C-alpha positions in Angstrom: -6.2 -24.6 -10.0 -4.5 -21.4 -11.1 -5.1 -18.4 -13.5 -2.6 -16.7 -15.7 -2.6 -13.0 -16.3 -0.8 -9.8 -17.1 -0.7 -6.5 -15.3 -0.6 -3.2 -17.3 -0.1 0.5 -16.9 0.3 3.4 -19.4 3.3 1.6 -20.9 0.8 -0.6 -22.7 -1.1 2.2 -24.4 -2.6 1.0 -27.6 -2.8 -2.6 -26.5 -6.2 -4.4 -26.6 -5.8 -6.2 -23.3 -9.2 -7.9 -23.8 -8.0 -10.0 -26.7 -4.7 -10.8 -25.1 -4.4 -14.4 -24.0 -5.0 -14.8 -20.2 -7.7 -15.2 -17.6 -7.5 -11.8 -16.0 -5.8 -8.4 -16.2 -4.7 -6.1 -13.4 -4.6 -2.4 -14.4 -2.9 0.6 -12.8 -5.6 3.1 -11.8 -3.9 5.9 -9.7 -0.7 7.1 -8.1 -0.5 9.6 -5.2 -3.4 12.2 -5.3 -3.1 13.6 -8.8 -2.3 10.9 -11.3 -4.7 8.7 -13.2 -3.4 6.2 -15.7 -4.6 7.6 -19.0 -5.2 4.1 -20.4 -7.2 3.0 -17.3 -10.8 3.4 -18.5 -10.1 2.0 -21.9 -8.3 -1.1 -20.6 -11.0 -1.7 -18.0 -13.7 -1.7 -20.6 -11.7 -4.1 -22.9 -11.3 -6.6 -20.0 -14.9 -6.5 -18.9 -16.2 -6.8 -22.5 -14.0 -9.9 -22.9 -15.6 -11.4 -19.8 -12.3 -11.7 -18.0 -11.6 -11.1 -14.3 -10.1 -7.7 -13.4 -8.0 -6.1 -10.8 -7.1 -2.4 -10.2 -4.2 -0.9 -8.3 -3.0 2.2 -6.6 0.8 3.1 -6.5 1.4 4.6 -3.0 3.6 7.6 -2.6 5.3 8.7 0.6 5.0 12.5 -0.2 1.2 12.5 -0.1 -1.4 12.0 2.7 -2.4 8.4 2.9 -6.1 8.9 3.4 -6.2 11.4 0.5 -4.5 8.8 -1.7 -7.1 6.2 -0.7 -10.0 8.5 -1.3 -8.5 9.5 -4.7 -8.2 5.8 -5.7 -11.7 5.0 -4.6 -13.1 7.9 -6.5 -11.6 6.6 -9.7 -12.4 2.9 -9.3 -15.8 3.2 -7.5 -17.8 2.0 -10.5 -15.9 -1.3 -10.4 -16.2 -2.2 -6.7 -17.5 -5.7 -6.3 -16.0 -6.7 -9.7 -12.4 -5.8 -9.4 -9.7 -7.0 -7.0 -8.2 -4.0 -5.2 -4.5 -3.8 -4.9 -1.9 -1.5 -3.2 1.4 -1.3 -5.0 4.2 -0.7 -2.4 7.5 0.2 -3.9 10.1 3.0 -4.0 7.9 6.0 -4.8 10.1 9.1 -4.6 13.7 10.0 -4.3 13.2 9.0 -0.6 12.4 5.3 -0.2 9.1 4.3 1.4 10.7 0.9 1.9 11.3 1.3 5.6 9.3 0.4 8.7 7.4 3.7 8.7 6.3 2.7 5.2 4.6 -0.4 6.5 2.5 1.8 8.8 1.4 3.9 5.8 0.5 0.8 3.8 -1.5 -0.6 6.7 -3.3 2.7 7.1 -4.2 2.7 3.4 -5.4 -0.9 3.5 -7.5 -0.4 6.6 -9.1 2.8 5.3 -10.1 1.1 2.0 -11.5 -1.8 4.0 -13.5 0.5 6.2 -14.9 2.4 3.3 -15.7 -0.5 1.0 -15.7 -3.7 3.0 -13.2 -5.1 0.5 -9.8 -6.4 1.7 -7.3 -5.1 -0.8 -4.2 -7.1 -1.6 -0.6 -5.8 -1.0 1.9 -6.0 -3.9 5.6 -5.8 -3.1 8.9 -7.5 -3.9 10.3 -10.5 -2.2 13.3 -8.6 -0.8 10.9 -6.0 0.8 8.7 -8.7 2.2 11.7 -10.3 3.8 13.3 -7.1 5.1 10.4 -5.4 6.9 8.1 -6.4 9.7 4.7 -7.0 8.0 3.1 -8.8 11.0 0.5 -6.0 11.4 -0.6 -6.4 7.8 -0.6 -10.2 7.9 -2.5 -10.3 11.2 -5.2 -8.0 9.6 -5.7 -10.8 7.0 -4.5 -8.8 3.9 -3.3 -11.0 1.0 0.0 -10.8 -0.7 0.9 -10.4 -4.4 4.7 -11.1 -4.5 7.1 -10.1 -7.2 10.5 -11.7 -8.0 12.3 -12.1 -11.3 15.0 -14.6 -12.0 16.3 -12.9 -15.1 15.3 -10.5 -17.8 15.3 -12.8 -20.8 12.2 -12.7 -23.0 9.7 -15.5 -22.3 7.1 -16.4 -24.9 3.8 -17.4 -23.3 2.9 -18.0 -19.7 5.4 -20.2 -17.8 4.7 -20.0 -14.1 7.5 -21.2 -11.8 8.2 -21.6 -8.1 9.4 -18.7 -6.0 13.2 -18.6 -5.6 13.7 -18.1 -1.9 10.8 -18.0 0.6 8.3 -15.7 2.3 9.1 -14.5 5.8 5.8 -13.1 7.0 3.0 -14.5 4.9 2.4 -18.3 4.8 1.5 -18.1 1.1 1.0 -15.6 -1.6 -2.2 -14.9 -3.4 -0.4 -14.1 -6.7 3.1 -14.3 -8.0 4.6 -11.8 -10.6 7.4 -13.9 -11.9 8.5 -12.2 -15.1 8.7 -8.6 -16.4 9.8 -9.5 -20.0 7.0 -11.8 -21.1 5.7 -11.8 -24.6 2.2 -12.6 -25.9 0.6 -12.5 -29.4 -0.7 -9.1 -30.4 1.9 -7.0 -28.5 5.5 -6.5 -29.4 6.7 -5.1 -26.0 7.5 -6.6 -22.6 4.7 -7.7 -20.3 4.5 -8.6 -16.6 3.4 -12.3 -16.2 1.4 -13.3 -13.1 -0.1 -16.4 -11.7 -3.1 -16.4 -9.4 -3.3 -19.3 -7.0 -7.0 -20.1 -7.3 -10.0 -20.3 -9.6 -12.4 -17.6 -10.8 -14.6 -18.2 -7.8 -11.7 -17.5 -5.5 -10.9 -14.3 -7.5 -14.5 -13.1 -7.0 -14.1 -13.5 -3.2 -11.2 -11.1 -3.2 -13.2 -8.6 -5.3 -16.4 -8.6 -3.2 -17.1 -7.0 0.1 -16.9 -9.3 3.1 -18.6 -6.9 5.5 -21.0 -4.0 5.2 -19.2 -0.7 4.7 -22.1 1.1 6.4 -21.7 1.9 10.1 -23.8 -0.4 12.3 -23.8 2.0 15.3 -23.5 5.6 16.1 -20.1 7.0 15.4 -17.8 7.5 18.3 -17.1 11.1 19.5 -14.2 12.7 17.7 -10.9 12.2 19.6 -8.1 14.8 20.1 -7.1 16.7 17.0 -3.7 17.8 15.8 -3.0 21.6 15.9 -0.4 23.6 14.0 2.8 24.3 16.0 5.9 25.3 14.1 8.5 25.3 16.8 12.1 24.3 17.4 12.8 22.2 20.5 16.1 21.3 22.2 16.0 17.9 24.0 16.8 17.9 27.8 17.2 14.2 27.7 17.3 11.3 25.2 13.9 10.8 23.6 12.6 8.1 21.4 11.4 9.2 17.9 8.5 7.0 16.8 6.5 6.2 13.7 3.3 7.3 15.4 2.0 9.4 18.4 1.8 6.4 20.7 4.2 4.7 23.1 3.3 1.5 21.3 4.5 2.8 17.9 7.8 1.5 16.4 11.0 3.4 17.4 12.7 5.1 14.4 15.7 6.4 16.5 16.7 7.5 20.0 17.6 11.2 19.8 20.3 12.2 22.3 20.0 15.0 24.8 20.9 18.3 23.1 19.4 17.4 19.8 17.4 20.1 18.0 14.0 19.1 16.6 11.8 21.2 14.3 8.1 20.4 14.5 4.9 21.4 12.6 2.0 19.9 14.7 1.1 18.9 18.2 -1.5 16.7 20.0 -2.4 15.5 23.5 -3.3 11.8 23.6 -2.5 8.7 25.6 -1.3 10.6 28.6 1.4 12.5 26.7 1.8 15.6 24.7 3.2 14.7 21.2 4.8 16.7 18.5 5.3 15.8 14.8 8.7 16.2 13.0 8.6 16.4 9.2 11.2 13.9 7.7 12.3 13.0 4.2 10.4 9.7 4.2 7.3 10.9 6.1 7.1 12.0 9.8 8.5 11.2 13.2 6.7 11.7 16.5 8.1 12.3 20.0 6.6 13.1 23.4 7.5 16.4 25.0 6.5 15.0 28.3 3.6 13.4 30.3 0.4 15.4 30.6 -0.1 16.9 34.0 3.5 16.3 35.0 5.9 19.2 35.5 8.7 17.1 34.0 9.3 18.0 30.3 11.7 16.3 27.9 12.2 19.4 25.8 12.8 23.1 26.3 
């Protein structure tokens, strides 16, 4: 059993998506922390009035705080929680690409935060080349579904014509949905449309939309941990130091900075037995330890 659908954004302004052939519609809601799709509310009402299944998505940016982005998204789609599948759109988002391993950490942070706040496991949308190129094991192991995109050509296609994926997934065993065409055509709209197929029935769709755990805390909150403090400094490395995607020795290594390198930082924190500093980078942040806590040995000067 499968369902056919389209996904829409502001490009489809003026389109009555409720009367368009298909079983469901996925609608862009937000991007970053200051953009709402101007057609969002109208399109949502059209889909729900037509009795179709609905999905809503957030386009993640790497120049905005991830938690603030998630809160912004939830504030705009809160009325539809339990009805709509939630989706994170992971693509190139600014002049600097988020399609790097640090971007995976950002996506995982967004997905985890939304799950903690709502009890709903959102689905990740990305292209096949990105799914193959990056290590998505942390997202897969956390049981987040995949909406995969891949186009074979850009010729116009009249009506839904699902096909098999060309190539194969590297990290997920199977995709929840497949966006196989960006130049689809349907009655009632003269422009191009994204065509999608969902691998399941309407009951399966509802399971993705509904909370699978209570979003309310079941125990007293844990005491607050260490906090970041502002520290605008320039350090020169005494020895080679690993630059990581997070303030942890278990975080992925971005690069190994050689001795003599100069590093400008904006914040610092003590955790995990080390003192860490944060380095602003074009695609986010890098983190490095200045030395173990309580040890006179320092890696920087």
